[in-house]
Residue, then its C-alpha position, 0 to 999 in steps of 0.5 A: m500500500r502507498g501514501r494516504n491509502a495505507a489506512t491499515e499500514t503496519f510497519p515491520g519494526s521501528l521507524a528510523v525517520l519521520v520526514v515532515r514538510a510543509r504542504p504546498g501553499k499552506p505553511t502551517q500545515g504539513l505532510l509527515q512521511a512514515g515509511p510508505l505512509v503519508i499523513p497530514c500534520a499541523l506545524g507552527k503558526g510561523g511555518i518552518t524556520a532555520n532560525k528558531r527563537e522562543g515565542d516565534g511560533a515556528t517549527p524548527l528546520a531540524a532533525m530531532r530525535i524522539l526522546s520520551g513522552y507523556f500521556r494522559n492515562e485516562r484518555f490515551a492508554g494506547a501510549r503504553r504500546t511503544c518502545l519509548p519511555m513514557a510517563a503518565t501526566d498528573a495535574g502537577l506536571g508542567w514544562c518551563d518555557a521561561p528563557g531566564d529560568r534555570n529550568y528552561n526547556r525542562p519539566v517542572r512541578l506545578p505550581c511554578k513561578a516561571s512561565h510554563e506549559t501545563m502538561q494536563r490540558a483540557d483540549h487533549l493536545y497533550d493526551a499523547c505528547l512526545v518530547l523532541d530533542w530540540n534545544i535540550a542538550p545543550r540548552k541555549r536561552g531563547r532558542g525555543s522550548a517545549i517543541f513536541f510531537h503531539l495531537a492536533r487540533p481539529g482541522y490541523a490548526p497551527t501549533e506554537g512550533c510543534v508538529a501535531i497529528s491526529r489521535r488515530d495517526m498517533e495510535r498507529l505510529l506509537p508502536h513503531l517509534s523508539r528513541r532511535t526515531v528521528l523526526k526530520v523537518v525539511r523544506 
């Protein structure tokens, strides 16, 4: 099976590379290729950039390894079917996005005085949320934080700089992802 018609596509093992590119004429939406499967995805409201900065809303033009992930246990139990290290979220989990804070671009416990993302969201975006190695080691202040591979809003509305796919597609891909998988954003 090929492309979008591969609705029941299965992969013989883990996927080494996921390639993401912008849809022609729609810089905030993209196409993600996973082996022979091509699926729609959402990109940052600033499109794709080679010069990522905190708050620009752009998805970095980069090859980013998938490090680990978070999931809402009561909403996305399927996240357990993966080789990735996954942790269940709780109401006290956040992710610091304040460039001046010592915990910048790291998970934090809430309440947190610094600016942060809340990992248990009402809108379901982080019901399955994979951490990409963008600006993780070494961390550079202001180069962007919380660059995740997560669930998309209806209609693939733009993200704040992440890559997002449908719940159905995340359920299909998760069993084939590992810490060796690279999400490569290209032009």
